[in-house]
N, C-alpha and C positions, 0 to 999 in steps of 0.2 A: 466480456463484461457480465454475462450471465453467471459465470463461475464466481466472480467476485461478489456479486449480489447474494448468491446462494451461500457462499462461505460466510458472509457477514450475518445473514439470517441464522445460520447454524450456530455461529459463535454467540449471537444474542440469545438464542434459545438455550444454549448450554449455560450461559450466565444466569438466565432466569431460573433454570432448574437447580442452580447452585452446584453444578458438576465440578469435580476436582480438576478437570482439564479445561475449564472454561477460559482461564487466562491464556493458556497456550493457544487455544482456538482463536481468541481475539487477537493475539499477537500475530498468528499466521495470517489472519484475514487482513490486518493492517499491512503486513509485510508484502503480501501478494498484491494488494490494491495499490500500494505506493509504487511498486516496481512496474506494474502494468500501466499506471497513469503516466509514469515517466517514459516508458517505451512508446506509448501511443502518441504522446505530445511531441516526443523527439522526431518520430516519423512525420507527423503533421508539419512540424517546423521545416523539415527537409523538403517535403512536398511543396511548400510555399516558397522555397528558395530564399532569396534575399528578403522578400517581404515577410517571411516567417520570423525574422529577427527584428523587424521594425515595429514601432508602436501603433502603426496604422491598422494592423490586424489584431484580433484577439488571440491568435495562436501563440505569440510570444508570452503573453500573460498566462495562458494555460500551462506553458512549459515551466515558467517560474513557480506557479502554484504547485505543480507536480513535484518539483524539486523540494519545495518547503514541506510538502506532505511526507516526503521520504525522511526528513530530518525531525519534524515536529513530533513530540512525545517519544523521542528515542530514534536514533539513526537505525538504518536497516541492519547494520552489523550487531548493534546492541539487541535488537529484537531477535535476530537469529541466535545469538548466544543465549538469550532468555529461553527460547523454545528448546534449544538443545539441553540447557541446564535442567529445565523442568522435566524434560523427557527422561533424562538420566536419573533424576531423583525418584521417579516412580518405579525404577527397576530395582 
């Protein structure tokens, strides 16, 4: 979680500075954060067992929110392609 926070701060700083790679950094931060959120909530759901899928606990809601995060403002695959494309443009 600390890595995600630092990567987000770095991307925000690059955006504030108007750096050429700011959009790439922001895309990487979002990509990494959405993947980690899904990974953590999937593990939590499994730890809770059957209760992890029920609406009695908040874990199922967190998992759904993590899945939406992966899709919102561009799916992970689209973000990965954007990062690759911008990296190749600079070369």
